[in-house]
Steps between C-alpha positions, in 0.01 A plus 500: 500500500386156387577342166483166325734355238521166326877494554705673767880494501692602813853593400627753248814312401581275207283209616196724535557671166552167325174369644310768308629358173410147611145602588449687176607199293188320626264777612496819294243690703501393868566792735853514650633698794873507576633620836854638517639617833757712316388817316653376173337281239661153472870496412786251469725474806823349355613831340495663844829328584626446146432693179385829653841545662696424186306727264347203316145604590315813603239507775218555252605178322454265798121524518339177384223657297426850367248709697225444244521122529287483813216715372502317166467166684232614741725491806449736793826585677487580869858617559650621826225308681562194714262209552489446876255216565340211316176321586509186288153383604340827395739538202577853614817703520551818705769759428659785692296758305180363651378308196328161527529296181320178410669265256418197293860380474792645693874486435747558783815624325619665818870435444757514776633763738860559611599360836623762746835452671428388859757734653491846663445750219378234259158666477625855440306661216827613343617140448415398144343154469523514125189372323303765313520769234481763773801334667689526171409868461613585853824306470574639153467853636753430776743294291713790383856437384727484803224407743518184709271208571496208739315193374401243760444165333687298238209339315323597179396856579812586700744381236307655210475838671866490599590454133253768389610764750869428451458538124352844576812606694350450844740366764342170608559294813332160535437315826352152508515196730579234239857416389454631144255676271178328391592194704148354481526439126865525394745215571803596705759549223268710287374702796853595601587583139200735472590653835862557391369682193293729722807574711714574192236749389526689828216353705603452863381152597472384860382140497422308822388834643164583655370839612405538866358855490428792267501870583399795282620849592547817301438325171754223563467134593721319748484121504656311788597145408481203733879514536469870604643645177333824388391583143369837382317608185252738339256222406405167651326226303391179670433179311392258770264296285123522466195337654182419306216745562232267633307725739180509294507124446573428864220729618258321268596159636661373179751215532860624516836331459811697411258746342143462379436132431367434148430194286626430148239742361612772744179477705523558874301300754205721393409407138409861414837636615828455311858598579799563275849645510732544798233413757381174339616169650442266210573141390812518280435187296847446353668529841239291680438742785321815602686828494482873442694666218577870546595582143374690197426206269294321762289810569445550128400139429302431818311827480384433146395142573316604817309757295410239241378261768296771673320529166443124482799362305578220750871481412779355716817693577787293359735781397861486624583864578851630447679786676798716417755736648764745379813562709733728302620282208370178654141424405298182525163340436391207714212256523389231743650441844821701514654459844863493602406217739454264205774321308618741232663390175673783313556498124709810436604648168680768702533414867266696728404727210321308225346155522222287645442380855288190560343455844446131586307318771495122514675484164227703325539851360272725706625840388717670239681832509613649168793732570542752218340233278182633342183370334539149646230501771272267303782246466556522875131439565506199269792348689327539838174357366677188371562388858770261384813411700786729402874462541744793510670369188172460315401860574811649344399688189131413538407867477713726282 
């Protein structure tokens, strides 16, 4: 089947859904087709490892828009169908259902895919590389009280799921190669404090530990660690990071970096093709470098702006996206460059529980983490944008 649309969006996540709103702000009638590889209409991903597990949201509440939204806005949804090739010269897209679609403007909101563990058993279908609503449904069904889970990885998804499963009376064991939880973003003292809290709550934590093989027999997992210790469980969740989904862009000959290379208006090397969300490698103006941001706020903001620009708005992406996490009673919001490799100045009201962390490079504040301090993200953005030399003493009490 052949078809033609003024706007085609590849990606049924938040960036793709937000692009619809951006387009419709400037073009009320242009035809829109949205591809979603999953069978579900667009939904928010953060609740999958947070609020759904704590009874703060129901599954039906995580969908971005009601079913009638798409028909009302003249959007055709092609769900459960994957775009498999892109011919940029012909402005045509082919999908795995045999359709060939011509577009006027195209958005690649293809997101990112979990990295598989490069060990024997790492590609077993029973290993859960947690990413989707279907993953949540399968895990929720298995996560009965008294069951057990091994989580490989101590980053965002691993730590959030460990907290979520433990709070649901699942016996959780964590294995990860770094010395403490969330070591990429948390400074040492805070990381160990968070880890100690996990241990006090019953999570078995094995830091500096890597898996060497995984076996699945008779409904049970056995993980052999690099030091030959054995761990067994009913469930196995792997959080080994993600890689941007760039196959369509690469096949079409678009320029790639650490993702799909875009300019300040989110255009790729082809002026009729845009990219937004987890796969977009964009110029982060306030940090003075290109990067990808794999978080909710970036997908929301980039998707909308890409949609506006597809419809002719000509805007530049200058938003500073924030991200957040919830680990039992410790929650934070953060913005900018938040890396434990930077100099970190801590301003605690209650040590390792409530306060503000400032991440400095060359004497300038590059990132801010607000630990159990809420509604201060705009103040954090303002501080980073100032680009003025900062001293530890001068930062004390700056954000309260």
